[in-house]
KOLTOR-940711 format. One line per 10 residues: number of its first residue (from 1); for each residue y negated, z, x of C-alpha. Coordinates in steps of 0.001 Angstrom, whole numbers, plus 524288, in hexadecimal, padded with zeros to 5 digits. Layout:
<recs>
NUM> Y Z X; ...
</recs>
This chain:
<recs>
1> 3D9A3 E82D8 895C4; 3D497 E8140 887BA; 3D9FB E8904 87D10; 3DE28 E7BCA 876B2; 3E858 E7C15 88166; 3ED26 E878E 87EA0; 3EE67 E87BC 86FD0; 3F74A E93CB 86F97; 3F1D7 E9CB7 8797F; 3E7D7 EA380 870C3
11> 3D980 EA583 87188; 3DAFB EA8DF 87F5B; 3DED0 E9B59 88375; 3D021 E971B 88392; 3CE5D E9F42 88ED4; 3D8F7 E9A27 8972C; 3CF20 E8F83 89D3E; 3C80B E9A3F 8A476; 3D454 EA0CC 8A939; 3DA96 E9FCD 8B76F
21> 3E65A E9953 8B5AC; 3EC4C EA27F 8BEAE; 3F48A EAB36 8B470; 3FDA9 EA1DB 8AC81; 40B48 EA2F9 8A4CA; 4114A E982A 8A856; 41BE0 E922C 89ECB; 4267B E88EA 8A2FD; 4276F E80DF 897EE; 4342E E7AD7 89D66
31> 438FB E8936 89D44; 437D8 E892D 88EEC; 43F08 E7B8F 88BCE; 449D3 E801D 89515; 44B1C E8D41 88E3C; 44B2C E8746 88189; 455BA E7D93 885C4; 45F18 E8721 88C81; 45CD5 E8F14 87E2D; 46181 E83BF 87583
41> 46D64 E827F 87DFC; 47086 E906E 87B62; 46CED E8E65 86CC1; 47957 E8609 86C24; 47350 E7D6A 8627D; 46A75 E85E0 859E9; 45C5C E7FA6 85942; 4518F E8721 860F7; 44618 E8CE4 85E9B; 43E2D E914A 868EB
51> 434AB E9D36 86508; 42712 E9990 869F0; 41F78 EA5E5 863CD; 41587 EAE2B 86A3D; 410FF EA338 8729C; 41D55 E9DE8 8776C; 420FD EADFE 87A7B; 41438 EACC5 88344; 417C9 E9EED 88944; 40F40 E95F2 880F2
61> 41340 E9346 873B4; 41154 E84DB 87189; 415AA E8037 87FF7; 4213C E8945 87E2F; 42493 E82B2 87134; 423A4 E769D 8766F; 42D06 E7865 882AA; 43646 E7F08 87915; 43631 E73F5 87028; 4376A E6AC8 87CD8
71> 44382 E7399 87FF1; 44A9A E7197 87353; 44552 E7BA6 86AA4; 444F2 E7555 85C37; 43D5C E7FC7 856C4; 432D8 E89E4 85A27; 43072 E982F 8552A; 42418 EA01F 853ED; 4210F EAC72 84D5B; 4136B EAA3B 847E9
81> 40D48 E9FB6 83FF8; 40276 E9D93 84A31; 40BC7 E9A44 8542B; 41419 E913F 84B26; 40620 E8A94 84728; 402CA E8911 85600; 40FDB E8208 8590F; 40BC9 E7900 84CD9; 40066 E7723 852BC; 4037E E756D 86045
91> 40AA0 E6700 85998; 418ED E7029 8599A; 41F87 E6930 84F1D; 42CDC E6FAD 85176; 4324F E79B4 8477A; 42B23 E85DE 848BB; 430CF E931B 843AD; 42662 E9ECE 8404E; 42AE0 EAB8A 83C88; 4212B EB686 83D67
101> 41585 EB831 83415; 40EAF EC140 8286F; 40E12 EBD84 81ADA; 3FFE5 EB60C 81999; 4006A EAD9A 82542; 3FD73 E9ECE 82453; 40B0F E9875 82207; 4061F E8DD2 81AC6; 4012A E87F9 827B4; 40DB8 E8A22 83015
111> 416B3 E8459 82528; 40E69 E78E3 823E5; 41007 E780E 832D7; 41E9F E7783 8307B; 42186 E850B 835A0; 42E69 E8B00 8323A; 42B6E E99F1 82DD1; 43466 EA5AA 82DCC; 43631 EADDC 81FC4; 43A2F EBAE1 81FCA
121> 43947 EC0CF 812A9; 43667 EB9C9 8036A; 428D1 EBBAA 804E8; 426CC EB55A 8104D; 42EF2 EA9AE 80C8E; 4261C EA991 7FFAB; 41905 EA964 807D6; 41D38 E9E81 81075; 42291 E9718 80574; 4135A E98FE 7FFB6
131> 40DF0 E9554 80A7F; 416AD E881A 80AE8; 4125D E83AE 7FE63; 404C7 E8541 80272; 4083C E7CF7 80E3E; 40DDC E7380 80685; 41A8B E7529 80F9E; 42843 E7BED 80D83; 427A7 E85FD 8172B; 433F3 E8726 820E3
141> 43877 E92A8 820C3; 4429C E9BFC 82967; 44773 EA704 82210; 448B5 EB367 82B1C; 4533F EBE47 829FE; 4533F ECA91 82EE1; 45FA5 ECD36 83655; 45C5E ED9E7 83E81; 44F43 ED911 84559; 4491E EE017 83A38
151> 43C5A ED64F 83C1D; 439AB ECB0E 8327D; 443E4 EC574 829A5; 448FB EC878 81D54; 454E0 ED2E6 81DE5; 46143 ED087 81817; 45E1B ED592 80BB5; 45267 ECEF3 80ACB; 457B2 EC201 810D4; 45E5B EBB64 802F5
161> 45208 EBC2B 7FCB5; 44A3D EB620 808B8; 454BC EAA91 80890; 45261 EA8E0 7F941; 442C9 EA7D6 7FB07; 446D5 E9D28 8069D; 44FD8 E962D 7FE1A; 44436 E9718 7F110; 43A0C E9142 7FB44; 442DA E87D1 7FDB1
171> 44581 E836A 7F041; 437CE E83E5 7ED5C; 43481 E7AF6 7F940; 42ACA E8385 7FF28; 4344D E8607 80B46; 43F90 E82BA 81355; 4488B E8D9F 81813; 44B70 E86F3 824E9; 44FE2 E93A2 82C46; 45637 E9FDD 82BD6
181> 45310 EA946 837A6; 4536E EB66C 83D8D; 451C4 EBEBA 84A19; 45992 EC5DD 85399; 456EA ED3CB 857B3; 45E8D ED662 862D6; 46447 EC8AB 86844; 45E4B ECC6C 874B8; 467BC ED5A4 8765A; 4754E ECE01 8755A
191> 47FF4 ED6AF 86EBE; 47736 EDF8F 865AA; 47C16 EE1B9 85984; 4704C EDD68 852A5; 473E2 ECEDD 85787; 47F1C ECDF3 84F18; 47989 ED5BE 843D9; 46EBC ECCB0 843A6; 47827 EC191 843A5; 47EB8 EC5B7 839CE
201> 473C0 EC7E8 830CD; 46DA0 EBA29 83202; 479D4 EB4FF 83244; 47A6F EBB74 823A5; 46CB1 EB65E 81FA7; 47057 EA84B 823E8; 47C25 EA84B 81B55; 474D9 EAE5A 80F36; 467E6 EA482 80FF2; 4725A E9900 812A3
211> 47AD0 E9C33 8077C; 46EFD E9E83 7FEC0; 46CA9 E8EE0 8012E; 462B1 E907D 80D33; 46596 E84EB 81875; 45C61 E87A4 8239C; 45A95 E7F77 82EAB; 45C7B E8883 837D6; 460F5 E988C 839C0; 45BF5 E9FBC 8448E
221> 45D51 EADF1 84BAE; 45E61 EAAF6 8597A; 4541A EAF69 862D6; 453FF EADC0 87054; 45E54 EB7B2 8740C; 4675B EB3F6 868E4; 465E0 EA5D9 86C1A; 46C8E EAA40 87AC2; 47621 EB404 8753B; 479EE EB188 86752
231> 47F27 EA426 863CB; 4810B EA869 85568; 47375 EAB48 85460; 46F64 E9CA2 857FA; 4705B E97B0 848BE; 468E2 E8AA5 84893; 45D20 E8F71 85026; 45A39 E986C 85BD5; 44B7F E9EA1 85DA6; 44AD4 EA1BC 86BD5
241> 43DC3 EA838 87013; 43D87 EAE7E 87DA5; 44983 EA677 883D6; 440C9 E99CD 8817B; 4378D E9E56 88C5B; 4420D EA20B 894C1; 44205 EB09F 8937C; 44EFD EB6F2 89083; 45136 EBC33 882FC; 45D49 EC587 8876C
251> 45691 ECBBA 8956D; 46217 ED5E6 89713; 46D9F ECF65 8906B; 47A59 ED5F6 88DFD; 488B7 ED2A6 890AC; 48569 EC402 88AD7; 47C42 EC3EA 895D0; 4765A EBBEE 8A0CF; 46BAB EB2B0 8990A; 45FEC EB0BB 89B64
261> 46873 EB01F 89CA9; 46F87 EA395 8A4E9; 469A8 E9C02 89A64; 45ED5 E9937 8A3C5; 45262 E9D4F 89C4D; 44546 E9A34 8A3E8; 4399C EA231 8A089; 42E61 E9986 89E66; 422EC EA356 8A28E; 41D57 EA581 8AEE2
271> 41208 EAF76 8ADD2; 4096C EACA5 8BBE7; 3FC8F EB2DF 8C0C8; 3F49F EB2FA 8CC65; 3F0A2 EBF9C 8D4D4; 3E0E0 EC255 8D1E8; 3DF9A ECBD8 8DD77; 3E6D5 ED031 8EA4B; 3E1C5 EDC4C 8F20F; 3E70A EE5C1 8FA6E
281> 3E668 EF390 8F675; 3EB37 F01DA 8FD23; 3F4EB F09CC 8FA95; 3F347 F14D1 8EF11; 3EBBA F0B83 8E861; 3EDF9 F0B29 8D8F3; 3EE5D EFE93 8D285; 3E89F EF92C 8C394; 3E62B F023A 8B84E; 3EC3E F10AF 8B89F
291> 3F0D4 F0FC7 8C7D0; 3FEAB F0D85 8C3A0; 400E2 F06F6 8CF33; 3FBD9 F0C1D 8DC09; 3FEDC F04E6 8E89B; 40835 F0B78 8F3A5; 402A0 F060C 90031; 3F7FC EFAA3 90137; 3FBC3 EEF5A 8FAB0; 3F6CD EE1FB 8F53F
301> 3F502 EE04C 8E5BC; 3F3F9 ED485 8DE0D; 3ED7D ED456 8D22F; 3F273 ECC0F 8C6E3; 3E88D EC97B 8BCA1; 3F25F EC966 8B007; 3F4BB ED5B5 8A74E; 3F894 EDBFF 89B3C; 3EE87 ED206 89304; 3F652 EC694 898A4
311> 4028D ECD7D 894C9; 40671 ED4CA 8A125; 40C48 EDEF2 89D61; 40669 EEC4B 89FBA; 41312 EF356 8A085; 41422 EEBD2 8AD1B; 40D13 EF50C 8B469; 41484 EF821 8C0FF; 41F1F EF030 8BB75; 41FCA EE2B7 8BB41
321> 41F81 ED8DC 8C3DA; 41996 ECAE2 8C8FD; 41C27 EC0F0 8D30B; 4117B EBF9B 8DD42; 41462 EB9D7 8EB06; 42227 EB7E0 8EBBB; 425AA EC536 8E688; 4263D ECDAB 8D8E0; 41AE7 ED7C0 8D956; 419A9 EE3A8 8CF2E
331> 40E53 EE61E 8C7FE; 40594 EF0B7 8CDDB; 3FFDA EF939 8C5F6; 3FB41 EF98B 8B686; 3FA16 EEA17 8AF7F; 3EBCA EE8F3 8AC2C; 3E5F1 EE023 8A094; 3E3FD ED39F 8AA94; 3EAEF ED803 8B5F9; 3F4B3 EDF88 8BE68
341> 3F6B0 EE2BA 8CC3A; 4036A EE00C 8D61D; 406A7 EE6B6 8E329; 40A38 EDCB1 8ECF4; 40AB2 EE728 8FA3C; 407A9 EDFA8 90695; 40C66 ED258 8FFC2; 400D0 EC7B4 9016E; 3FC15 EC2F2 8F41D; 3EE59 EBD14 8EFDF
351> 3E65D EBBCE 8E40B; 3EBCB EAE66 8DDAA; 3F973 EB0AF 8E033; 401F8 EADBD 8D50A; 409B1 EB8E9 8CDBB; 414B2 EB5AA 8C689; 41539 EBED2 8BBF9; 42274 EBBCB 8B534; 42949 EAE59 8B51E; 437F9 EA8F8 8B525
361> 43B8B EAF5F 8C171; 43CE4 EA52C 8C9D4; 43326 EA9D6 8D6AB; 438DB EB7A8 8D440; 42E48 EBA80 8CB2E; 42FC9 EC33D 8BE83; 4344E EBD70 8B1C9; 42FF6 EC23C 8A448; 43C20 EC8F9 8A24C; 43AE6 ED061 8AE89
371> 42E83 ED51C 8AA65; 43364 ED877 89CDA; 43E90 EE026 8A27E; 435F2 EE749 8AAFE; 42D77 EEB62 89EB2; 43841 EEF28 8959B; 433F9 EE18A 88C9B; 43952 ED514 888BD; 43337 EC7E5 88FDE; 43081 EC3BF 88402
381> 423E1 ECC82 8836A; 4208A EC98E 89263; 41E4B EBACC 88E56; 4194C EBBF0 881F8; 40D89 EC6D4 8862C; 4079E EBDFB 89162; 3FB10 EBBF9 88BEA; 3F1F9 EB098 88704; 3E8A3 EB032 8933F; 3F361 EAC42 89B30
391> 3F579 E9ED3 89B7B; 400F4 E9773 89952; 40357 E8C37 8A0AC; 40F76 E8300 8A02E; 41A24 E7D83 8A96C; 423AE E7269 8A3B2; 41981 E6C2B 899C6; 41E21 E5E8C 899D8; 42CB8 E6093 8A0BF
</recs>
């Protein structure tokens, strides 16, 4: 396995040829295509931007992007300029939008590559348009309003000035304002009062911009959760992220509930390994660092060669479950950097047996959502933290 074959895996990729491929994050690209198709149906005519930032939420950005486009996405969304250029260098020509950068970054290259850029301030519009002049190509801008998340975006007080800056850049031929957008804070909590407030603020921002003369191609606000639950947030384009990968953006729905919901989203990642060792130990034996687990009787322990360096949460000590030999088994003792232990009692296991850490749940194995709930976090964190030394393998490539 060469580095060239893993262009988005980073410098660890050139060591993969020396690895035993008994550990893998298996990615079902057909599931991604399926999920995008379902989300398009729910979007009720709005176009769909599949968000593939953070290496496709840990699934592999370029393969995930191809699968999302095949499933009906017409745009791709990323956070960083480097992510945008990775897509372009992979030969992906679909519209790509990028939204997170600091002053002084290399805007020229991404403008020349036809990447759309977000702008949240007059200063940012000016910096991007200067880069557009050097690139010899107008920048494609999406002006961002802060509708209540209090991260990036122009506040209502600053919005008219940002609109004016966009109009000036258009008049001077340095940019085209192709989008107006914002992002929601509480869409994963249906009925939260912030949702209605943000809809009002963004609606007013759109009204001000259009009254001033802007005619954007797309207005967009909805993330995964809003795509599913807030029809009024869909506008011209929706931007699902986690739902593209089959994970529920509203894991504990309220009275609108049931989704994950009845929509039929399918988790795309299955994380597997193989037992490195199985051995019998006596009663009263301390297991792993700190002896946070002690055997209660003679028992069989299995060693799984994955740890927190691979993204297995150390907080999962004595808590998380995995699937081995037809049953769920709880992690026994401290999760180490490269390994953890399970206690299977008198069940028969042997080195080489498959371990399914999480997957779609078809065989009874835990899901990423279950891990997240056990740890008091979200499924996004579970899949995005799976480390670079775990190879990604792909099913459904040619489907």
